[in-house]
Every structure is written in structure tokens, then in C-alpha cells.
C-alpha angles and dihedrals in degrees: 000000000000097000092072096247092134094048092083104115123177090255092051092049090049090051093049093049090050090060095053113109111216098166094107093055115088116231113246111226102161114056095169095100097040129102122204108212100214099029116118123177118244114267131206124194112236137168126223140154121258131185112256094238091056092047091050090051092051090048095044093103092047136307092258112080100021092120090055088050091050090050090052092050092051091046091051092048091050095047093046096051098246107180119235114224116231112243 
């Protein structure tokens, strides 16, 4: 390429980063209130059995999106300290 895009060597990048002044940017120490726009948690496909009445409730607003709804229910339960009964 003639615009110099491929001329970025590791040494050149290191030199450029050394010249960046970050003193006017405050350091973020508490990430609890932040939201990363494009961040998505890792997902893993699993299979499990669910009672039909619970599945019907999850699918009550449409079959599409019930897994997202279930994930939201589980996240809410975890974050609000819902106890799990021992079976």
C-alpha cells in the first residue's frame, strides 16, 4: 500500500504510544455502574429439561426470544440473591 498503512512495525507502534499524553483522562477504578455498548457475555449452548407450564410462560409473548427471557430471569435471580432449594 502506498499510504503507509503497512509500515506500522512493533517498534513504530511502541514509539507512537509513548508519545500519547493520558494525564487529562481520569482513571476509572469503579466499573460497577458502567455499561460497555458492544460488550456481550460469552454464551454456551446447553440442553436441560423444563416443565411445560414454565416453557409456556416463557413463550407467552412469542416463541422467538424465550431463551433471552429465561436468561434475564436467571440473571435477575442471581443478582438478587434468590436461594436455590436443595433437591
